[in-house]
C-alpha positions in Angstrom: 15.5 268.7 139.6 11.7 269.5 139.4 11.4 270.2 143.0 14.6 272.7 143.3 12.3 274.2 140.6 8.7 274.4 142.6 11.2 275.7 145.1 12.9 278.6 143.3 9.1 279.5 141.7 7.6 279.7 145.4 10.4 281.5 146.2 9.8 284.1 143.4 6.0 284.4 144.2 6.8 284.9 148.4 9.4 287.8 147.5 6.7 289.2 144.8 4.3 288.7 148.0 6.6 290.7 150.6 7.7 293.2 148.2 3.4 294.2 147.7 3.0 294.2 150.8 5.7 296.5 151.5 4.3 298.3 148.8 1.0 298.0 150.2 2.0 298.8 153.4 3.9 302.6 152.4 0.8 303.5 150.0 -0.9 303.4 153.2 1.5 305.3 155.5 2.2 308.2 153.1 -2.3 308.5 152.7 -2.8 308.6 156.7 0.2 311.3 156.7 -1.4 313.2 154.6 -5.2 312.9 155.9 -3.1 313.9 158.8 -1.1 316.5 157.8 -4.5 318.9 155.6 -7.1 317.7 158.4 -5.0 319.0 161.1 
């Protein structure tokens, strides 16, 4: 049973990491668009 719990915890961590990665890319994309918009 402890193994199953560890697997679930790892899945949660992986989901959070994926979410953070997506949010980071979205922020980067927005910043790049704003920079491009204001410097053209």
